[in-house]
N, C-alpha and C positions, 0 to 999 in steps of 0.2 A: 483824237485830233486829226483832221484830214490834212492831206498834202497841201491843198490850197490855203488852208489856215496857217500852216507852218510857213509857206512862202510869203503870205501877207505879214506875218510877224517877224520873220528873220530875213527873208530875201536871199538865202544862200542854198536852199534845197534844190533849186533847179539845176545848179551847177553840179551838186553832189549826185542828183538823179541821173544827169547826163553822163557823168563819169561811170557810174555803176552800170548804166545801160550799155555803154561802149564796151566795158569789160565783159558783160554777159554776151553781147553780140560776137565779140572776138572769140570767146571760148566756144560758143555754140557753132559759129561759122567754121572754125577750124577744129575738127574733131581731135586731131593729134596736136599736142602742144609742141611747137617748135621753139627754137631759141629766140627768134624774132618776136613771137607771140608773148613769150615770157618777159622779154624786154619791154614790150609795149604795155603789158599789164603792170609791170613794176613801175613804169613811168607814170601811168594813170593813178595808181595807188599812192605813189609818192606825192603827187599833186593834191590828191584828195586828203592825205594826211596833213599837209601844210594848210589847206583850207580849213579843216576842222580845228587845227591848233589856233589859227588866226581868229576864228569865230569864238573859241573858248576864251582866248586872251581878251578879246573885245568885251565879252560878257562879264568877265571878272573885273575888268576896268570900270565898266558901267556900274556894277554892284558896289565897288569900293567908292566910287564917286557918289552914289546914292547914300551909302552909309555915312560918309563924311559930311554930306549936305544935311542929312537929318540930325547928326550930332551937333553941328554948328548952328543950325537954325533953331533947334528946340532944346 
């Protein structure tokens, strides 16, 4: 599955990809990890974690709605 296809299906991969790119740029740009760099990376990873959790909760909700609809309709 390509990145473009995931974006078409879910629409959240661009934000995830941007966060990961920022983390990689920060680590590569600053060879030695300073406390500010670690704080920035922690902030980005925290945002990424919440984004993933939101997407998972949305997917679970849609799945339960689908199952409920199929059980009541058929």
